[in-house]
NUFITI-206460 format. One line per 2 residues: for each residue z, x negated, y of C-alpha. Coordinates in pm, 1 decimal. Layout:
<nodes>
Z/X/Y ~ ...
</nodes>
This chain:
<nodes>
11654.2/-11753.4/2622.3 ~ 11362.1/-11864.3/2837.1
11522.3/-12068.4/3119.0 ~ 11235.4/-11981.9/3356.6
11292.5/-11607.8/3323.5 ~ 11513.5/-11441.3/3588.5
11781.5/-11219.6/3428.8 ~ 11746.4/-10850.2/3507.3
12081.9/-10831.8/3688.9 ~ 11984.8/-11116.7/3923.5
11643.6/-10956.0/3990.3 ~ 11811.9/-10625.7/4079.5
12052.8/-10802.5/4315.3 ~ 11768.7/-10984.8/4496.1
11565.2/-10662.9/4528.6 ~ 11866.5/-10479.5/4672.1
11925.1/-10749.3/4936.7 ~ 11558.1/-10740.4/5042.8
11565.7/-10361.0/5070.8 ~ 11879.1/-10373.7/5288.4
11715.2/-10627.6/5521.8 ~ 11397.3/-10419.1/5556.5
11592.5/-10100.0/5631.6 ~ 11811.9/-10279.8/5887.6
11506.5/-10425.6/6063.8 ~ 11345.1/-10081.6/6078.7
11656.6/-9928.4/6233.3 ~ 11671.2/-10210.1/6491.6
11306.8/-10165.6/6593.4 ~ 11339.4/-9786.4/6617.6
11652.8/-9814.9/6829.3 ~ 11496.8/-10064.3/7078.3
11428.9/-9909.1/7421.8 ~ 11064.5/-9830.8/7490.2
10888.6/-10037.9/7756.3 ~ 10816.0/-9828.0/8059.9
10449.1/-9811.6/8163.3 ~ 10518.3/-9982.0/8496.5
10686.1/-10273.0/8314.9 ~ 10385.7/-10347.4/8099.2
10163.4/-10642.7/8187.6 ~ 9838.8/-10555.6/8359.7
9646.5/-10739.8/8088.8 ~ 9734.1/-10834.8/7733.9
9624.3/-11161.4/7578.9 ~ 9358.6/-10997.8/7365.2
9196.9/-10767.0/7618.4 ~ 8873.0/-10808.7/7816.7
8885.8/-10888.6/8187.0 ~ 8791.8/-10636.5/8452.4
8478.5/-10704.8/8656.8 ~ 8404.6/-10558.3/9000.3
8062.2/-10413.1/9084.8 ~ 8012.5/-10674.9/9356.5
8185.2/-10975.0/9509.7 ~ 8170.4/-11126.1/9856.6
8134.6/-11503.6/9871.6 ~ 8115.6/-11683.7/10207.8
8026.0/-11355.5/10376.1 ~ 7739.8/-11286.4/10135.9
7758.3/-10982.7/9905.5 ~ 7669.7/-11059.2/9544.7
7573.1/-10760.5/9331.9 ~ 7699.2/-10757.3/8973.6
7476.9/-10474.4/8850.2 ~ 7239.3/-10695.8/8648.6
7360.1/-10757.3/8293.0 ~ 7289.3/-11131.7/8301.5
7487.6/-11177.5/8621.5 ~ 7780.1/-10969.2/8493.3
7792.7/-11149.5/8159.7 ~ 7776.6/-11492.2/8322.9
8068.0/-11407.5/8549.6 ~ 8252.5/-11247.6/8258.3
8225.7/-11575.0/8065.3 ~ 8389.5/-11773.7/8345.5
8656.7/-11511.7/8409.1 ~ 8751.0/-11516.6/8040.9
8749.7/-11896.3/8028.3 ~ 8981.0/-11930.0/8329.3
9207.0/-11628.3/8283.9 ~ 9283.5/-11720.5/7921.2
9333.6/-12092.0/7987.5 ~ 9676.4/-11990.7/8114.7
9842.3/-12331.9/8149.8 ~ 9556.7/-12473.3/8356.7
9517.0/-12166.2/8576.6 ~ 9891.3/-12141.2/8643.1
9873.5/-12500.4/8768.3 ~ 9591.2/-12393.6/8999.4
9818.1/-12125.2/9143.7 ~ 10103.1/-12372.1/9181.9
9884.8/-12628.6/9361.7 ~ 9697.2/-12378.0/9578.7
9954.0/-12353.5/9858.9 ~ 9964.3/-12729.9/9913.4
9590.0/-12791.3/9903.3 ~ 9471.7/-12474.6/10078.2
9705.6/-12570.8/10363.1 ~ 9520.6/-12901.5/10387.0
9162.3/-12785.1/10326.1 ~ 9139.6/-12455.9/10515.9
9177.6/-12594.3/10873.0 ~ 8913.9/-12861.8/10808.5
8666.9/-12606.8/10670.8 ~ 8726.9/-12385.9/10974.7
8681.7/-12674.8/11218.3 ~ 8346.1/-12757.2/11057.4
8224.6/-12393.7/11042.3 ~ 8230.5/-12389.0/10661.8
8329.4/-12054.7/10504.2 ~ 8685.2/-12049.2/10376.3
8565.0/-11960.6/10023.9 ~ 8448.2/-12320.1/9976.1
8807.9/-12415.7/9906.0 ~ 8738.4/-12268.8/9562.0
8450.6/-12513.8/9520.5 ~ 8695.5/-12801.0/9561.2
8922.6/-12636.4/9304.7 ~ 8631.0/-12595.5/9062.0
8533.2/-12958.7/9112.5 ~ 8867.7/-13131.7/9071.4
9140.2/-12882.7/8982.7 ~ 9307.8/-13021.1/9297.5
9358.9/-13360.4/9136.2 ~ 9318.4/-13621.5/9408.1
9295.4/-13914.6/9168.1 ~ 9054.2/-13767.3/8913.9
8731.2/-13953.0/8833.2 ~ 8446.0/-13794.4/8638.6
8254.5/-13975.0/8361.6 ~ 7962.9/-14003.3/8607.4
8184.9/-14177.9/8863.3 ~ 8250.2/-13886.7/9101.8
8591.1/-13917.3/9264.8 ~ 8863.4/-13716.2/9431.6
8923.1/-13358.3/9544.3 ~ 8552.5/-13308.1/9614.5
8419.7/-13528.1/9334.3 ~ 8199.3/-13737.9/9559.8
7964.6/-13997.7/9417.9 ~ 7964.7/-14335.0/9594.2
7619.8/-14284.0/9749.2 ~ 7708.3/-13939.2/9885.3
8038.3/-14072.2/10019.9 ~ 7869.9/-14355.4/10208.2
7600.4/-14122.7/10342.3 ~ 7870.1/-13894.3/10478.3
8077.9/-14155.5/10654.2 ~ 8337.7/-14266.5/10402.3
8444.7/-14621.6/10327.5 ~ 8415.2/-14723.6/9963.2
8522.3/-15081.4/9891.6 ~ 8738.3/-15284.2/9658.5
9045.9/-15223.4/9874.3 ~ 8979.1/-14880.6/10024.5
8808.4/-14579.0/9870.2 ~ 8821.5/-14284.1/10106.6
8690.2/-14047.8/9841.0 ~ 9057.6/-14040.2/9736.3
9162.1/-13953.3/10092.9 ~ 9221.9/-13576.7/10097.1
9142.9/-13510.8/10462.8 ~ 8858.0/-13759.5/10502.2
8687.2/-13653.0/10179.6 ~ 8708.3/-13289.6/10293.5
8541.0/-13387.7/10621.1 ~ 8267.6/-13566.6/10426.1
8215.6/-13265.5/10200.1 ~ 8182.3/-13046.0/10510.0
7908.8/-13269.8/10646.5 ~ 7721.0/-13236.6/10318.2
7767.4/-12858.8/10307.2 ~ 7645.2/-12811.6/10663.2
7340.7/-13026.3/10591.8 ~ 7265.2/-12820.3/10282.6
7301.8/-12495.4/10477.0 ~ 7044.4/-12614.2/10728.4
6808.4/-12657.7/10433.4 ~ 6871.9/-12317.6/10271.1
7038.4/-12080.3/10517.2 ~ 7218.8/-11942.4/10213.1
7576.4/-12032.2/10115.0 ~ 7537.5/-11952.5/9745.4
7250.1/-12201.1/9718.3 ~ 7458.7/-12449.1/9916.0
7734.0/-12418.7/9653.8 ~ 7481.9/-12463.5/9371.8
7334.7/-12769.5/9543.3 ~ 7677.3/-12934.1/9541.5
7631.3/-12956.9/9164.6 ~ 7256.7/-13009.0/9132.3
7180.6/-13178.7/9463.3 ~ 6984.5/-13046.2/9757.8
6655.0/-13169.8/9615.1 ~ 6744.1/-13034.5/9269.8
6788.8/-12675.6/9389.5 ~ 6492.8/-12700.7/9625.2
6271.2/-12818.3/9338.3 ~ 6371.6/-12521.8/9123.4
6328.4/-12263.8/9400.0 ~ 5975.8/-12391.1/9460.6
5888.9/-12416.4/9091.9 ~ 6019.4/-12066.3/9012.5
5911.8/-11910.3/9343.9 ~ 6258.1/-11768.3/9412.1
6534.2/-11861.2/9654.7 ~ 6792.0/-11645.7/9474.4
7034.4/-11854.9/9267.1 ~ 7100.7/-11558.6/9039.2
6732.6/-11537.1/8947.1 ~ 6686.2/-11907.3/8870.9
6660.7/-12066.0/8525.7 ~ 6883.3/-12373.4/8556.7
7048.9/-12627.7/8330.9 ~ 7368.9/-12497.9/8173.8
7606.8/-12685.0/8403.9 ~ 7443.8/-12565.0/8726.3
7383.1/-12217.6/8582.9 ~ 7758.5/-12179.6/8524.6
7871.6/-12360.1/8839.6 ~ 7866.7/-12083.7/9101.5
8006.1/-11831.7/8852.5 ~ 8304.6/-12057.4/8794.7
8370.7/-12070.8/9169.5 ~ 8344.0/-11691.3/9187.8
8578.1/-11651.0/8890.8 ~ 8841.6/-11875.4/9049.7
8816.1/-11679.5/9373.9 ~ 8864.9/-11347.9/9191.5
9161.4/-11473.8/8987.1 ~ 9346.2/-11648.1/9269.9
9296.1/-11355.4/9506.3 ~ 9394.7/-11094.6/9243.7
9647.3/-11271.5/9016.8 ~ 9819.0/-10970.7/8857.4
9485.0/-10805.8/8783.2 ~ 9406.1/-11103.0/8560.1
9749.0/-11134.8/8400.2 ~ 9922.1/-11386.6/8630.1
10240.9/-11364.8/8828.6 ~ 10330.7/-11673.7/9030.8
10569.3/-11624.6/9322.5 ~ 10547.9/-11815.9/9650.9
10870.1/-11995.2/9557.3 ~ 10709.7/-12118.9/9234.1
10414.6/-12276.6/9415.5 ~ 10431.1/-12645.9/9500.6
10548.5/-12687.2/9860.5 ~ 10356.4/-12838.1/10150.1
10484.8/-13193.9/10194.8 ~ 10577.2/-13322.5/10540.4
10453.4/-13666.5/10643.8 ~ 10436.7/-13891.2/10944.0
10141.6/-14121.8/11004.7 ~ 10178.7/-14494.6/11056.8
9873.4/-14678.1/11188.8 ~ 9804.0/-15021.1/11039.6
9537.6/-15240.8/11201.9 ~ 9623.2/-15571.7/11042.2
9673.1/-15695.1/10688.2 ~ 9949.7/-15598.0/10447.5
10001.3/-15869.4/10189.0 ~ 10238.9/-15668.2/9969.8
10230.8/-15288.5/9974.6 ~ 10547.2/-15267.7/9764.0
10742.9/-15454.3/10033.2 ~ 10571.9/-15245.6/10300.1
10681.3/-14927.6/10121.4 ~ 11044.1/-15044.4/10101.1
11037.4/-15122.9/10473.5 ~ 10928.7/-14762.2/10530.7
11220.9/-14629.7/10328.4 ~ 11015.6/-14530.7/10021.2
10887.4/-14701.1/9706.5 ~ 10545.2/-14820.5/9592.4
10489.1/-14517.4/9368.6 ~ 10546.3/-14272.6/9656.2
10332.0/-14477.5/9893.5 ~ 10042.2/-14461.0/9646.2
10103.2/-14090.3/9579.6 ~ 10048.5/-14007.0/9946.0
9777.6/-14270.5/9996.4 ~ 9570.7/-14294.5/9676.1
9278.9/-14430.6/9880.3 ~ 9463.1/-14764.9/9891.8
9313.6/-14913.2/9576.0 ~ 9498.6/-15244.7/9552.8
9857.7/-15364.5/9583.8 ~ 9763.1/-15520.0/9919.3
9542.5/-15446.8/10221.0 ~ 9370.0/-15761.6/10347.4
9167.9/-15572.0/10609.8 ~ 8971.9/-15873.0/10743.4
8785.9/-15654.7/10996.7 ~ 9116.0/-15539.6/11148.0
9017.1/-15176.5/11108.3 ~ 9283.1/-14917.6/11191.0
9407.5/-14718.0/10893.1 ~ 9639.3/-14418.3/10906.1
9898.1/-14437.1/10628.7 ~ 10100.7/-14129.8/10533.2
10474.9/-14177.9/10499.8 ~ 10675.3/-13878.2/10376.8
10948.5/-13754.9/10607.1 ~ 11307.3/-13818.9/10490.7
11412.6/-13560.9/10232.6 ~ 11056.0/-13468.7/10135.6
11087.8/-13603.3/9783.7 ~ 11389.2/-13377.6/9717.0
11230.7/-13079.9/9894.6 ~ 11427.7/-12759.0/9837.5
11687.8/-12918.4/9607.5
</nodes>
């Protein structure tokens, strides 16, 4: 007998077992309760996203009737709504960083929608540095930071300072608005520079961002901001459900003013009842393990309130 040949009785037994499994699975599926329409997700993972006919950004109405404008926004909506892990993190971080950014924008007469520009720039990562050397929540280059009143040195880099970098970004945005009188162009200039957008508006004889031929990065830039605004303001419409309890909490801090030198920030942290890691988390603008401060400048250092690290636990 050929040893590789399966005997007929064994073949019949195997076939019978497979048939029983298939029939059992079919009965299980048919007996499962149907999902009610109201329980279904608003969007499945293989469906297109829904686009409005217009969107308001910084008080300016943007029409989405032109095919090129609609398709450009569609691209960014798809990219961000289907990058679920990243976008869920955006939702989780939004409460903490909007709480910080919104009052500063309001104080400087910058439309609230520019909080989405910061999100588009950094993903609300205070310590992130771009390949070009842009730093922090607002991705400021060293030259722009210095021009807008920030300190950038070996020991202190205020581009990593959440509040101060937001103030600096506001100064830039207000300056750009005085040039354009148009908030959409202001947003575009944050990517391409004030002179970069001005050059293109003059060359192409148009002040409308949506009519300009731009490099790919700047051409996508405003659409990405708009897409983030739409998704974060209408989460369930784009397939997300993140409760307020699931968002990262606002962290309470006190401020300690230091006007001298600190030879060892680890020891300083322990004296404040925290550790070096937590000190640097709340003060990433401190770039060394010490603060010599030869000019005796006053610095405001954030110290988390007792219990902050175990918030809600």
